[in-house]
C-alpha beads as a LAMMPS data file, in Angstrom:
LAMMPS data file: protein, C-alpha beads

77 atoms
76 bonds

1 atom types
1 bond types

-500.0 500.0 xlo xhi
-500.0 500.0 ylo yhi
-500.0 500.0 zlo zhi

Masses

1 110.0

Atoms # bond

1 1 1 398.585 -110.577 -190.272
2 1 1 395.054 -111.960 -190.159
3 1 1 393.153 -112.953 -187.025
4 1 1 393.452 -116.476 -185.663
5 1 1 390.494 -118.204 -184.035
6 1 1 386.808 -117.495 -184.406
7 1 1 386.586 -114.307 -182.291
8 1 1 388.775 -111.208 -182.308
9 1 1 388.640 -107.570 -181.269
10 1 1 388.857 -104.572 -183.596
11 1 1 389.138 -100.831 -183.092
12 1 1 387.397 -98.917 -185.871
13 1 1 388.289 -95.542 -187.321
14 1 1 385.213 -94.518 -189.350
15 1 1 385.059 -91.810 -192.037
16 1 1 388.532 -92.684 -193.390
17 1 1 389.865 -92.311 -196.927
18 1 1 389.862 -96.056 -197.588
19 1 1 388.905 -99.381 -196.079
20 1 1 392.041 -101.038 -194.770
21 1 1 393.336 -103.319 -192.078
22 1 1 395.850 -101.474 -189.949
23 1 1 398.342 -102.770 -187.425
24 1 1 397.716 -105.013 -184.424
25 1 1 397.557 -102.984 -181.210
26 1 1 399.323 -105.114 -178.581
27 1 1 398.273 -102.787 -175.771
28 1 1 394.541 -103.261 -176.473
29 1 1 394.923 -106.725 -178.047
30 1 1 392.936 -105.588 -181.104
31 1 1 393.284 -104.976 -184.829
32 1 1 392.942 -101.392 -186.048
33 1 1 390.625 -101.006 -189.038
34 1 1 389.892 -97.891 -191.107
35 1 1 386.465 -97.703 -192.752
36 1 1 385.204 -95.175 -195.343
37 1 1 381.614 -95.171 -194.077
38 1 1 380.346 -92.648 -191.557
39 1 1 379.303 -93.868 -188.097
40 1 1 375.623 -93.089 -188.598
41 1 1 372.568 -95.231 -189.396
42 1 1 374.638 -98.419 -188.948
43 1 1 376.582 -97.657 -192.170
44 1 1 380.027 -98.229 -190.631
45 1 1 378.985 -101.571 -189.109
46 1 1 377.642 -102.796 -192.448
47 1 1 380.860 -101.706 -194.175
48 1 1 382.956 -103.503 -191.522
49 1 1 381.068 -106.751 -192.095
50 1 1 381.443 -106.478 -195.899
51 1 1 385.138 -105.568 -195.666
52 1 1 386.084 -108.330 -193.204
53 1 1 383.994 -110.954 -195.032
54 1 1 385.798 -110.157 -198.271
55 1 1 389.213 -110.037 -196.552
56 1 1 388.791 -113.307 -194.646
57 1 1 386.671 -115.016 -197.347
58 1 1 384.274 -116.103 -194.594
59 1 1 381.075 -114.755 -193.068
60 1 1 381.524 -112.539 -190.023
61 1 1 379.225 -110.819 -187.565
62 1 1 379.618 -108.201 -184.866
63 1 1 378.765 -109.785 -181.525
64 1 1 379.618 -106.839 -179.270
65 1 1 380.129 -103.085 -179.589
66 1 1 377.545 -102.053 -182.178
67 1 1 377.642 -98.440 -180.950
68 1 1 381.312 -98.391 -179.947
69 1 1 384.607 -98.076 -181.817
70 1 1 385.803 -101.226 -180.062
71 1 1 383.988 -104.289 -181.391
72 1 1 384.216 -108.046 -181.072
73 1 1 383.909 -109.926 -184.348
74 1 1 382.994 -113.585 -184.763
75 1 1 383.979 -115.574 -187.840
76 1 1 381.046 -117.795 -188.808
77 1 1 382.006 -119.712 -191.948

Bonds

1 1 1 2
2 1 2 3
3 1 3 4
4 1 4 5
5 1 5 6
6 1 6 7
7 1 7 8
8 1 8 9
9 1 9 10
10 1 10 11
11 1 11 12
12 1 12 13
13 1 13 14
14 1 14 15
15 1 15 16
16 1 16 17
17 1 17 18
18 1 18 19
19 1 19 20
20 1 20 21
21 1 21 22
22 1 22 23
23 1 23 24
24 1 24 25
25 1 25 26
26 1 26 27
27 1 27 28
28 1 28 29
29 1 29 30
30 1 30 31
31 1 31 32
32 1 32 33
33 1 33 34
34 1 34 35
35 1 35 36
36 1 36 37
37 1 37 38
38 1 38 39
39 1 39 40
40 1 40 41
41 1 41 42
42 1 42 43
43 1 43 44
44 1 44 45
45 1 45 46
46 1 46 47
47 1 47 48
48 1 48 49
49 1 49 50
50 1 50 51
51 1 51 52
52 1 52 53
53 1 53 54
54 1 54 55
55 1 55 56
56 1 56 57
57 1 57 58
58 1 58 59
59 1 59 60
60 1 60 61
61 1 61 62
62 1 62 63
63 1 63 64
64 1 64 65
65 1 65 66
66 1 66 67
67 1 67 68
68 1 68 69
69 1 69 70
70 1 70 71
71 1 71 72
72 1 72 73
73 1 73 74
74 1 74 75
75 1 75 76
76 1 76 77
């Protein structure tokens, strides 16, 4: 299930085995995403943008939560 609308919330699990979109967390109203990159020097955020852009086939940007596991993503294109 892919996000609907131009903004959505994600909860990131960095330093995972693979990049993958997990389940939708109804309690937090957010998608769970696993990312291979470590949460240092902005590496995980860059990997999130690349992964979601490829998955959605549109440009995305993080508009909130750059230093948090909970982030708000905006679909641009």
